[in-house]
C-alpha positions in Angstrom: -20.5 8.3 18.4 -17.1 7.6 16.9 -16.0 5.9 20.1 -19.0 3.5 19.9 -18.4 3.0 16.2 -14.7 2.2 16.6 -15.4 -0.1 19.6 -18.0 -2.0 17.6 -15.6 -2.4 14.7 -12.8 -3.6 17.0 -15.0 -6.1 18.8 -16.4 -7.4 15.4 -12.9 -7.8 14.0 -11.8 -9.8 17.1 -14.8 -12.1 16.7 -14.2 -12.5 13.0 -10.5 -13.3 13.7 -11.6 -16.5 15.4 -12.4 -17.7 11.9 -8.6 -18.2 11.4 -9.0 -21.2 13.7 -11.1 -22.9 11.1 -8.5 -25.3 9.7 -7.7 -26.6 13.2 -11.3 -26.9 14.1 -12.2 -28.8 10.9 -9.4 -31.4 11.6 -10.6 -31.8 15.2 -14.1 -32.8 14.0 -12.8 -35.2 11.4 -12.4 -33.1 8.3 -9.4 -32.3 6.1 -7.9 -29.5 4.0 -10.4 -30.1 1.2 -13.3 -29.5 3.6 -11.6 -26.2 4.6 -11.3 -25.3 0.9 -15.1 -25.9 0.3 -16.0 -23.8 3.4 -13.7 -21.0 2.1 -15.4 -21.2 -1.3 -18.7 -20.7 0.6 -17.2 -17.7 2.4 -16.0 -16.2 -0.9 -19.4 -16.7 -2.5 -21.0 -14.9 0.5 -18.6 -12.0 0.4 -18.8 -11.4 -3.3 -22.5 -11.8 -3.5 -23.3 -9.4 -0.7 -20.6 -6.9 -1.7 -21.8 -7.1 -5.3 -25.3 -6.3 -4.2 -24.3 -3.5 -1.8 -25.1 -0.7 -4.3 -28.7 -1.9 -4.3 -28.8 -2.4 -0.6 -27.7 1.1 0.0 -30.7 2.4 -1.8 -33.0 0.9 0.8 -31.0 0.4 4.0 -28.9 2.8 5.9 -25.1 2.0 6.1 -25.1 1.4 9.9 -28.0 -1.0 9.6 -26.1 -2.9 7.0 -23.2 -3.2 9.4 -25.6 -4.6 12.0 -26.9 -7.1 9.5 -23.3 -8.1 8.7 -22.6 -8.8 12.3 -25.8 -10.8 12.6 -24.9 -12.9 9.5 -21.4 -13.6 11.0 -23.0 -14.5 14.3 -25.2 -17.0 12.5 -22.2 -18.6 10.8 -20.2 -18.8 14.0 -23.2 -20.3 15.8 -23.4 -23.1 13.2 -19.7 -24.0 13.8 -20.3 -23.8 17.6 -22.9 -26.5 17.4 -21.2 -28.7 14.7 -19.7 -32.0 15.7 -18.6 -32.9 12.1 -18.2 -31.3 8.7 -21.3 -31.3 6.4 -23.2 -29.2 3.9 -24.1 -26.8 6.7 -20.5 -26.0 7.2 -20.4 -24.4 3.7 -23.6 -22.5 4.7 -21.8 -21.3 7.8 -18.9 -20.2 5.6 -21.3 -18.3 3.4 -22.8 -16.5 6.4 -19.3 -15.6 7.6 -18.2 -14.3 4.3 -21.4 -12.3 3.8 -21.1 -10.8 7.2 -17.5 -9.7 6.7 -18.3 -8.3 3.3 -21.2 -6.2 4.6 -19.1 -5.0 7.6 -16.0 -4.1 5.7 -18.0 -2.2 3.0 -20.4 -0.4 5.3 -17.9 0.9 8.0 -16.3 3.6 5.7 -19.7 4.5 4.3 -20.9 5.3 7.8 -17.9 7.5 8.4 -18.2 9.2 5.1 -21.6 10.6 6.1 -20.2 12.0 9.4 -17.0 13.9 8.4 -15.7 16.3 5.7 -13.2 15.5 3.0 -10.2 17.0 4.9 -10.6 14.5 7.8 -11.7 11.4 5.9 -8.3 9.8 5.3 -7.4 10.1 9.0 -10.6 8.5 10.2 -10.3 5.7 7.6 -6.7 5.0 8.9 -7.9 4.8 12.5 -10.8 2.5 11.5 -8.4 0.3 9.6 -6.0 0.3 12.5 -8.8 -1.0 14.8 -9.7 -3.6 12.2 -6.2 -5.1 11.9 -5.6 -4.8 15.7 -8.7 -7.0 16.2 -7.4 -9.6 13.8 -4.0 -9.5 15.5 -5.6 -9.9 19.0 -7.7 -12.9 18.0 -5.0 -15.6 17.6 -3.3 -14.4 20.9 -6.6 -14.4 22.7 -7.7 -17.7 21.3 -4.4 -19.3 22.3 -4.7 -18.0 25.8 -8.3 -19.3 26.1 -7.3 -22.7 24.8 -4.5 -23.0 27.4 -7.2 -22.2 30.0 -9.2 -25.2 28.7 -11.7 -23.5 26.3 -12.5 -25.6 23.2 -13.2 -24.6 19.7 -17.0 -24.9 20.1 -16.9 -22.4 23.0 -14.6 -20.0 21.0 -17.0 -19.9 18.1 -20.0 -19.5 20.5 -18.1 -16.5 22.1 -17.6 -15.1 18.6 -21.3 -15.4 17.9 -22.2 -13.7 21.2 -19.7 -10.9 20.5 -21.2 -10.2 17.1 -24.7 -10.1 18.6 -23.4 -7.4 20.9 -22.0 -5.6 17.8 -25.5 -5.8 16.3 -26.9 -3.8 19.3 -24.0 -1.3 19.1 -24.4 -0.6 15.4 -28.2 -0.3 16.0 -27.4 2.5 18.5 -25.0 4.1 16.1 -27.7 4.0 13.4 -30.2 5.6 15.7 -27.8 8.4 16.7 -27.0 9.1 13.1 -30.6 9.1 12.1 -31.6 11.5 14.9 -28.7 13.8 14.0 -29.6 13.6 10.3 -25.8 13.3 9.7 -26.3 10.9 6.9 -29.1 12.3 4.8 -29.8 10.1 1.9 -28.5 11.4 -1.5 -30.3 10.0 -4.5 -27.9 8.1 -6.7 -28.1 8.6 -10.5 -29.2 5.9 -12.8 -26.3 4.1 -14.4 -24.1 4.6 -11.3 -21.6 1.9 -12.4 -21.0 3.6 -15.8 -20.7 6.9 -14.1 -18.1 5.6 -11.6 -16.1 3.7 -14.2 -16.0 6.8 -16.4 -14.7 9.0 -13.6 -11.4 9.5 -12.0 -12.4 6.9 -9.4 -11.3 4.2 -11.8 -7.7 4.9 -10.8 -8.1 4.1 -7.0 -10.4 1.2 -7.9 -7.7 -0.3 -10.0 -5.1 0.4 -7.4 -7.0 -1.3 -4.6 -7.4 -4.4 -6.7 -3.7 -4.6 -7.4 -2.7 -3.8 -3.8 -5.1 -6.4 -2.3 -3.8 -9.0 -4.7 -0.3 -8.5 -3.3 -1.6 -8.3 0.3 -3.7 -11.4 0.2 -1.0 -13.5 -1.4 1.6 -12.4 1.1 -0.7 -13.2 4.0 -1.8 -16.6 2.5 1.6 -18.0 1.7 3.8 -16.4 4.3 4.0 -19.5 6.5 5.3 -21.7 3.6 7.5 -18.8 2.3 9.2 -18.5 5.7 9.6 -22.3 5.9 11.3 -22.4 2.5 14.0 -20.1 3.9 14.3 -21.5 7.4 12.6 -18.4 8.9 9.9 -18.0 11.6 6.7 -16.8 10.0 5.6 -15.3 13.3 8.3 -12.6 12.7 6.4 -11.5 9.6 3.0 -11.3 11.2 4.3 -9.6 14.3 6.3 -7.0 12.5 3.7 -6.4 9.7 0.7 -6.0 12.1 2.6 -3.9 14.6 4.0 -1.5 12.0 0.7 -1.2 10.3 -1.1 -0.3 13.5 1.6 2.2 14.7 1.8 3.8 11.3 -1.9 4.3 11.0 -2.3 5.7 14.5 0.8 8.0 14.5 1.5 8.9 10.9 -2.0 9.2 9.3 -2.3 12.9 10.3 1.0 13.7 8.7 0.3 11.7 5.6 -3.1 13.4 5.2 -1.5 16.8 4.9 0.2 16.1 1.6 -1.3 16.1 -1.9 -2.9 12.6 -2.0 -1.8 11.6 -5.5 1.8 12.4 -4.8 1.7 10.8 -1.3 0.2 7.6 -2.8 3.1 7.5 -5.3 5.7 7.9 -2.6 4.1 5.2 -0.4 3.9 2.8 -3.3 7.6 3.3 -4.1 8.3 2.3 -0.5 6.0 -0.7 -0.8 7.7 -1.9 -4.0 11.1 -1.5 -2.4 10.0 -3.6 0.6 8.6 -6.3 -1.7 11.8 -6.4 -3.6 13.8 -6.8 -0.3 12.1 -10.1 0.4 14.3 -11.6 -2.3 17.4 -10.7 -0.3 16.4 -11.6 3.3 18.0 -15.0 3.0 18.0 -16.7 6.3 18.3 -13.5 8.3 15.3 -12.9 10.6 16.5 -9.3 11.2 16.2 -8.5 7.5 13.0 -10.5 7.3 11.5 -8.4 10.2 12.7 -5.1 8.6 11.2 -6.0 5.2 7.9 -7.1 6.9 7.7 -3.8 8.9 8.4 -1.7 5.9 5.7 -3.5 3.9 3.2 -3.2 6.8 3.8 0.5 7.2 3.7 1.4 3.5 0.7 -0.7 2.5 -1.0 0.0 5.8 -0.9 3.8 5.1 -1.6 3.7 1.4 -4.7 1.6 1.6 -6.9 4.0 3.6 -5.4 6.9 1.7 -6.5 5.4 -1.6 -9.9 4.7 -0.2 -10.4 8.2 1.1 -9.1 9.7 -2.2 -11.6 7.6 -4.1 -14.4 9.2 -2.1 -13.0 12.7 -2.3 -12.7 12.8 -6.1 -16.2 11.5 -6.6 -19.5 13.4 -6.9 -21.5 13.3 -3.6 -24.3 11.3 -5.1 -21.8 8.6 -6.2 -19.7 8.3 -3.0 -21.5 5.4 -1.4 -21.5 3.5 -4.7 -17.7 4.2 -5.1 -17.0 2.7 -1.7 -19.2 -0.4 -2.5 -17.2 -0.9 -5.8 -14.0 -0.3 -3.9 -14.8 -3.2 -1.5 -15.9 -5.4 -4.4 -12.5 -4.9 -6.1 -10.8 -5.6 -2.8 -12.6 -8.9 -2.2 -12.3 -10.2 -5.8 -8.5 -9.7 -5.4 -8.4 -11.2 -1.9 -10.2 -14.4 -2.9 -9.1 -14.7 -6.5 -5.4 -13.8 -6.8 -4.0 -16.3 -4.3 -5.0 -19.0 -6.8 -2.5 -17.6 -9.3 0.0 -17.1 -6.5 -0.3 -20.8 -5.5 0.1 -21.9 -9.1 3.3 -19.8 -9.5 4.8 -21.3 -6.3 4.1 -24.9 -7.4 5.4 -24.4 -10.9 8.3 -21.9 -10.4 9.1 -21.5 -6.7 9.1 -18.7 -4.2 11.6 -16.6 -6.2 9.1 -16.3 -9.0 6.3 -15.7 -6.5 8.1 -12.6 -5.1 8.8 -11.4 -8.6 5.1 -11.7 -9.6 4.0 -9.8 -6.5 6.7 -7.1 -7.2 5.3 -6.8 -10.7 1.8 -6.3 -9.3 3.1 -3.6 -6.9 4.9 -1.9 -9.8 1.7 -2.0 -11.9 -0.1 -0.3 -9.0 2.7 2.3 -8.9 2.3 2.8 -12.7 -1.5 3.4 -12.2 -0.7 5.9 -9.4 1.8 7.8 -11.7 -0.8 7.9 -14.5 -3.3 9.4 -12.0 -0.8 12.0 -10.9 0.0 12.8 -14.5 -3.7 13.1 -15.2 -3.9 15.8 -12.5 -1.0 17.7 -14.2 -2.9 17.6 -17.5 -6.1 18.8 -15.8 -4.1 21.8 -14.3 -2.5 22.6 -17.6 -5.9 22.5 -19.4 -7.4 24.8 -16.7 -4.5 27.2 -17.0 -4.9 27.4 -20.7 -8.6 28.1 -20.4 -7.9 30.8 -17.9 -5.3 32.4 -20.2 -7.6 32.3 -23.1 -10.3 33.9 -21.1 -7.9 36.6 -20.0 -6.8 37.4 -23.6 -10.4 37.6 -24.8 -11.4 40.0 -22.0 -8.4 42.1 -22.8 
């Protein structure tokens, strides 16, 4: 079952990665960067709307079925692009479907896994799932370039993306059937006022951390090409080192990371992440230092993201876990689509030195939240110890 689930996630991420070709495709059919911006706004609207509605969807649809619906939505968006000869209102609709599909898939994958495994193994499986996801996104540009050299055009690539997602629909339908027959994901009734319950629980710490981490991640990914150009560097060094280190770290170190106390491990990884962010201020024109900083950032953020996600689930009541993962994804997507606007403004007004400083400040804020969470654990232990001592004295 896990092999089929991971294979479907990998194939879907490869298909979704073709969306990175959108700017080139839009220019080929007579559009410009403004048209790309409008399509991306449609994509953002689709993601945020569907992820924001996920808590209600989970009350009526099983998670694996939501993943299948997400792949179907993305297939619809890709098919519209495949048969488009120019940019129009329907291009924004295609972006909406693409965003909605990605939002449903990213949110539902960990929820499916949560219903299949225990708390002790959750972080490892989340890391493996995330590794397949970023591997697919890394494979897409390479595969697309090879296909284009072979004479395959953008329309055919988007059509292939749609067909691949249709195959994923069938794969997730099989996964859903297998889970249903095994009764591995028995529905748990969610309490009324789930949002208030989640926000009033310890889960608020990882939800805040994922928002801050995704703000840093999305800004680095969005502006890396221009950052590298400003320093005479090759941006491909960043993407190659970042993606490779992320995949290797998730596949080889997740078991080791999972053995430690999660709060303390999160703090350690965030310290490494902040140090790697700071090092981007000192890379100068050295591609060696640039590659080292990129690899360190990829390994640290690549390990801490699924660990925070798994920890958010593990510290939540069973009846709230699906909701926590939905809010986790919502926090992630709000940061991914929203924060680069601030990053772009900082770059235009103050330059890339200030941009790195802002991202480092965001990373330090995430570290501060992690330290507060770790301190909260210490206070809880002290309180439990005092209660135990008081009980012992009264019994004596």
